[in-house]
C-alpha positions as CSV (number, residue, x, y, z in Angstrom):
1,M,0.0,-0.2,0.1
2,T,1.0,3.8,-0.6
3,M,2.5,5.3,2.7
4,L,2.7,9.3,1.6
5,S,5.4,11.5,2.9
6,P,4.6,14.8,1.8
7,V,7.4,17.1,2.1
8,V,7.7,21.2,1.1
9,D,11.7,22.0,-0.4
10,E,11.8,25.8,-0.2
11,R,14.6,25.2,-3.4
12,L,12.8,22.8,-5.2
13,C,9.3,25.4,-5.0
14,I,11.4,28.8,-6.0
15,V,13.0,27.0,-8.9
16,Y,9.8,25.2,-10.2
17,I,8.3,28.6,-10.3
18,A,10.9,30.3,-12.1
19,Q,11.0,27.5,-14.7
20,T,7.3,28.2,-15.8
21,F,8.3,31.6,-16.8
22,T,10.4,30.1,-20.0
23,R,7.3,28.3,-20.8
24,W,9.3,25.7,-22.0
25,H,7.1,22.6,-21.8
26,D,3.3,23.1,-21.3
27,G,3.2,20.2,-19.0
28,V,6.1,21.1,-16.8
29,A,6.2,25.0,-17.1
30,R,2.5,25.3,-17.4
31,L,1.3,28.2,-19.1
32,D,-1.5,28.7,-17.3
33,Y,0.8,29.2,-14.0
34,A,3.1,31.3,-15.9
35,D,0.1,34.0,-16.7
36,Y,-1.7,33.9,-13.5
37,W,1.7,34.7,-11.6
38,L,2.6,37.5,-14.1
39,Q,-0.8,39.0,-13.7
40,K,-0.7,38.8,-9.8
41,Y,2.7,40.2,-9.4
42,G,3.4,41.8,-12.4
43,D,5.3,41.1,-16.1
44,L,9.0,40.2,-16.1
45,T,11.4,43.3,-16.4
46,E,13.7,43.2,-19.2
47,Q,16.5,41.6,-17.7
48,E,14.2,38.6,-16.4
49,A,12.8,38.1,-20.0
50,S,16.4,37.6,-21.2
51,E,17.1,35.3,-18.9
52,A,13.9,33.1,-19.1
53,A,14.8,33.1,-23.1
54,F,18.5,31.6,-22.5
55,L,17.1,29.3,-19.9
56,R,14.1,28.3,-22.1
57,E,17.0,27.0,-24.8
58,R,18.6,25.4,-22.1
59,L,15.4,23.4,-21.1
60,H,14.9,22.8,-24.5
61,K,18.1,20.8,-24.7
62,G,18.4,19.3,-21.2
63,G,15.2,18.6,-20.4
64,C,13.8,18.2,-16.5
65,T,17.7,17.6,-15.5
66,I,18.5,21.1,-15.5
67,I,15.9,21.8,-13.2
68,S,16.6,18.7,-10.7
69,Q,19.9,20.0,-10.8
70,A,19.1,23.6,-10.3
71,A,17.1,22.7,-7.0
72,K,19.9,20.3,-5.7
73,E,22.3,23.0,-6.6
74,N,24.3,20.6,-8.4
75,P,27.8,21.9,-9.3
76,A,27.4,20.3,-12.5
77,L,24.9,23.1,-13.8
78,D,26.3,25.2,-16.0
79,D,27.4,29.2,-15.3
80,G,24.8,30.3,-17.4
81,S,21.8,28.5,-16.1
82,I,22.6,29.5,-12.5
83,A,22.7,32.5,-13.7
84,A,19.3,32.6,-15.4
85,F,18.1,31.1,-12.0
86,T,19.4,33.4,-9.8
87,V,17.7,36.2,-11.7
88,L,14.3,34.8,-11.8
89,S,14.4,33.4,-8.2
90,S,13.9,36.9,-6.8
91,R,10.1,37.0,-8.1
92,A,9.8,33.0,-7.8
93,E,10.5,33.5,-4.0
94,R,8.2,36.2,-3.2
95,I,5.5,33.6,-4.6
96,Y,6.8,31.2,-2.8
97,Q,6.3,32.7,0.3
98,D,2.8,34.0,-0.2
99,E,1.8,29.6,-0.8
100,K,4.0,28.3,1.6
101,P,1.2,28.2,4.5
102,S,-1.2,26.7,2.1
103,L,1.6,24.0,1.3
104,I,1.9,23.6,4.9
105,Q,-1.4,22.9,5.6
106,W,-1.3,20.5,2.7
107,V,1.3,18.5,4.2
108,D,-0.8,18.0,7.0
109,R,-4.3,17.0,5.1
110,I,-1.7,14.2,3.0
111,A,0.1,13.0,5.7
112,D,-3.1,12.7,8.5
113,R,-6.4,13.2,6.6
114,P,-6.7,11.5,3.4
115,P,-10.5,10.6,2.3
116,E,-12.0,7.5,3.1
117,Y,-11.8,5.7,-0.5
118,F,-8.0,6.4,-0.3
119,P,-6.8,2.4,1.2
120,R,-9.3,0.5,-1.2
121,M,-7.9,2.8,-4.4
122,C,-4.5,1.9,-3.2
123,E,-5.2,-1.8,-2.8
124,G,-6.8,-1.9,-6.5
125,L,-3.9,0.0,-8.0
126,D,-1.4,-2.6,-6.3
127,T,-4.0,-5.9,-7.3
128,F,-3.8,-4.5,-10.9
129,F,-0.1,-4.2,-11.2
130,G,0.3,-7.0,-8.9
131,I,2.1,-5.6,-6.0
132,E,2.1,-6.8,-2.7
133,E,4.9,-5.2,-0.3
134,D,3.7,-1.6,1.2
135,Y,6.1,1.1,-0.4
136,E,6.4,4.9,0.6
137,L,6.1,7.4,-2.0
138,R,7.6,10.9,-0.9
139,V,5.6,13.7,-1.8
140,Y,7.6,17.3,-3.4
141,L,4.6,19.8,-2.6
142,L,4.7,22.4,-5.4
143,P,2.8,26.2,-5.3
144,S,-0.5,26.1,-7.8
145,P,-2.8,28.9,-8.9
146,P,-6.4,29.0,-7.2
147,K,-8.2,25.8,-7.9
148,S,-5.1,24.3,-9.9
149,N,-3.2,21.0,-9.5
150,C,-0.9,19.1,-11.0
151,G,1.7,16.4,-11.3
152,N,5.0,15.5,-13.1
153,G,6.1,12.3,-11.2
154,D,9.3,11.9,-10.8
155,M,10.0,14.0,-14.1
156,F,12.4,15.9,-11.9
157,V,12.8,14.6,-7.8
158,G,13.9,11.7,-9.1
159,K,12.9,7.6,-7.8
160,G,10.6,6.9,-5.6
161,A,9.3,10.3,-5.1
162,T,6.6,12.6,-7.2
163,T,5.5,16.1,-7.8
164,L,2.0,17.8,-6.8
165,A,1.5,21.2,-7.4
166,C,-1.5,22.2,-5.2
167,S,-1.4,25.2,-2.9
168,G,-4.5,27.0,-4.7
169,M,-6.5,23.9,-3.9
170,P,-9.3,24.2,-1.1
171,L,-8.0,21.8,1.8
172,D,-11.3,20.0,1.6
173,D,-11.1,18.8,-2.1
174,E,-10.6,15.3,-2.5
175,G,-9.7,15.1,-6.0
176,V,-5.7,16.0,-5.1
177,F,-5.8,12.5,-3.9
178,L,-7.0,10.9,-7.1
179,V,-4.4,13.2,-8.7
180,L,-1.8,12.2,-6.3
181,L,-2.2,8.4,-7.2
182,H,-2.1,8.7,-10.9
183,E,1.7,10.3,-10.1
184,A,2.5,7.6,-7.7
185,A,1.7,5.2,-10.3
186,H,3.5,6.7,-12.9
187,S,6.7,6.5,-10.1
188,I,6.4,3.2,-8.4
189,H,4.3,1.0,-10.8
190,Q,5.5,2.1,-13.8
191,R,8.7,2.0,-13.1
192,R,8.2,-1.4,-11.5
193,V,5.9,-3.5,-13.7
194,L,4.7,-1.6,-16.6
195,N,7.9,-0.7,-18.3
196,P,9.1,-4.3,-18.5
197,L,6.3,-4.9,-20.3
198,V,6.4,-1.9,-22.7
199,A,9.6,-2.8,-23.5
200,A,9.1,-6.5,-23.9
201,V,6.2,-5.7,-26.3
202,L,8.0,-2.9,-28.3
203,G,10.5,-5.0,-28.8
204,T,8.5,-7.0,-31.4
205,P,7.9,-6.7,-34.7
206,Y,4.3,-5.0,-33.8
207,G,5.9,-3.1,-31.6
208,E,8.4,-1.6,-34.2
209,K,5.7,-0.7,-36.6
210,V,3.7,1.1,-33.8
211,S,6.8,2.8,-32.7
212,K,7.4,4.1,-36.6
213,M,3.8,5.2,-36.7
214,F,4.5,7.1,-33.5
215,Q,6.9,9.2,-34.4
216,E,5.4,10.3,-37.1
217,S,2.2,11.1,-35.2
218,P,1.8,15.1,-33.8
219,V,2.1,13.3,-30.1
220,G,5.2,11.7,-31.0
221,R,6.9,15.1,-32.2
222,L,6.2,16.8,-29.3
223,G,8.5,14.4,-27.9
224,G,8.3,12.1,-24.2
225,G,8.7,8.5,-26.2
226,L,6.0,5.9,-26.9
227,P,7.1,4.1,-23.7
228,S,5.9,7.3,-21.5
229,Y,3.1,7.7,-23.7
230,T,2.0,3.9,-23.1
231,G,2.2,4.6,-19.4
232,E,-0.5,7.3,-19.8
233,L,-2.9,5.4,-21.2
234,V,-2.8,2.7,-18.9
235,I,-2.4,4.4,-16.0
236,H,-5.2,7.0,-17.2
237,S,-7.4,3.7,-17.2
238,L,-7.6,3.5,-13.7
239,V,-7.2,7.1,-12.1
240,P,-7.9,9.9,-11.7
241,H,-11.1,9.6,-13.9
242,G,-10.6,5.7,-15.0
243,A,-12.0,2.3,-13.5
244,L,-10.7,2.9,-9.8
245,R,-13.3,5.4,-9.3
246,E,-16.3,3.4,-9.4
247,F,-14.6,0.2,-7.7
248,C,-14.5,2.6,-4.6
249,G,-17.9,3.8,-4.7
250,L,-16.9,7.5,-6.5
251,P,-19.3,9.0,-9.1
252,S,-18.7,7.8,-12.7
253,S,-16.8,10.1,-14.7
254,E,-18.9,8.9,-18.1
255,N,-19.9,12.5,-19.0
256,Y,-15.8,13.7,-18.9
257,W,-15.1,11.6,-20.8
258,N,-17.8,11.6,-23.6
259,S,-17.1,15.4,-23.7
260,K,-13.4,14.7,-24.3
261,L,-14.1,12.2,-26.7
262,E,-16.2,14.8,-29.0
263,E,-13.4,17.8,-28.4
264,A,-10.9,15.4,-29.8
265,Q,-13.1,14.2,-32.9
266,R,-13.3,18.0,-33.7
267,L,-9.8,18.5,-33.4
268,L,-7.9,15.5,-35.2
269,H,-7.3,17.0,-38.4
270,I,-5.7,20.3,-37.1
271,A,-3.9,19.7,-33.7
272,A,-0.7,20.0,-34.5
273,T,1.7,21.6,-32.6
274,D,-0.4,23.2,-29.5
275,W,0.3,20.9,-26.8
276,N,-3.0,21.1,-25.0
277,D,-5.1,20.3,-28.5
278,V,-2.6,17.3,-29.3
279,Y,-2.8,15.9,-25.3
280,T,-6.7,15.7,-26.0
281,V,-6.6,13.9,-29.2
282,W,-3.9,11.7,-28.4
283,V,-3.8,11.0,-24.8
284,T,-7.1,11.9,-23.5
285,A,-9.2,10.6,-26.1
286,A,-7.1,7.2,-26.1
287,C,-7.4,7.1,-22.6
288,A,-11.2,7.3,-22.9
289,E,-11.2,4.2,-25.3
290,M,-8.8,2.4,-22.8
291,V,-11.5,2.9,-19.6
292,P,-13.4,-0.3,-20.4
293,F,-10.4,-2.8,-20.5
294,G,-9.3,-0.9,-16.8
295,Q,-12.9,-1.6,-15.9
296,E,-13.0,-5.4,-17.0
297,Y,-9.5,-5.8,-15.0
298,V,-10.7,-4.1,-11.9
299,A,-13.7,-5.9,-11.9
300,K,-12.1,-9.3,-12.2
301,Q,-9.1,-8.3,-10.3
302,K,-6.7,-9.5,-12.9
303,Q,-3.2,-8.1,-13.2
304,L,-1.8,-6.2,-15.9
305,D,-0.5,-8.1,-18.6
306,E,1.0,-7.9,-21.9
307,A,-2.7,-8.2,-23.1
308,F,-3.6,-5.0,-21.7
309,V,-0.5,-3.2,-23.2
310,R,-1.2,-4.3,-26.5
311,A,-4.6,-2.8,-26.2
312,A,-3.2,0.4,-25.4
313,L,-0.9,0.3,-28.7
314,N,-3.8,-1.0,-30.7
315,T,-5.9,2.6,-29.2
316,F,-3.5,4.8,-30.7
317,E,-3.1,2.5,-33.7
318,G,-6.2,3.4,-34.5
319,I,-6.2,7.4,-33.8
320,Y,-3.4,6.9,-36.1
321,S,-5.3,5.4,-38.8
322,R,-7.9,8.0,-38.5
323,W,-5.7,10.9,-38.3
324,R,-4.0,9.6,-41.6
325,T,-7.5,8.9,-43.3
326,K,-7.5,12.9,-44.4
327,S,-4.2,14.4,-43.1
């Protein structure tokens, strides 16, 4: 079962805020976060804008490793990036100090008062992935705008940990725990169980064929890789809007999925470079198609296997075929 250990790391929070102003990656440097903080605290100065532009190029090359190095003050980080983060950190620290009280409250909420459904959902998640032992998940809490939360798994905090931006969320919002379990699955279950299964399937002629399709697709051109993409499809079929909701007695997300499928159909042949549009078509809509598979496995207490992985890849292949029909 998942044992949560929430923490607030001041340096990581400041670096996380600072990198949002670079807008280097919509899923990490969230545009809505940057826009909110700029509106509240004022536009970047000329110097800040220059350093943000420099750091954007460095992040495009080095990815989340740059964030991790900056947060740990790793001597391997180049002088230019250090200088850029130093300039942006003054603004970021002010934002952090304003969000700190809420982050501390969320530490207590996560550690001591999880929702009633949480143990059963953890059990269902472990059963699906075939994990029997208890494990600790270190949760790095990060600032967020009002009524917004997101996670980035272990992308810049290392194995056995995850991030959760949640300071803007009301303390009584139990949906935060669903997002947290989704990120836990990426950090723990995907590494231990899912990734080896995906690697086995991708090593077959079928997997090689799908890999070529992925590289040609809009979602493949955005980066991330097919193993990571497959992980999203599998985990989203379970949580936060997947099969484990009803397993734990929570309301169905059928209306949510239907709306996403309708939106994806409209965007299929026009989503090319906008991260949100591409994500809707190639990830969210694909996850909607995977939910029935998740429901079947959860209901029968079946463990994840290569057949489930192939179902995820087949779902991608179906979207790819529809996209190629009129592209």
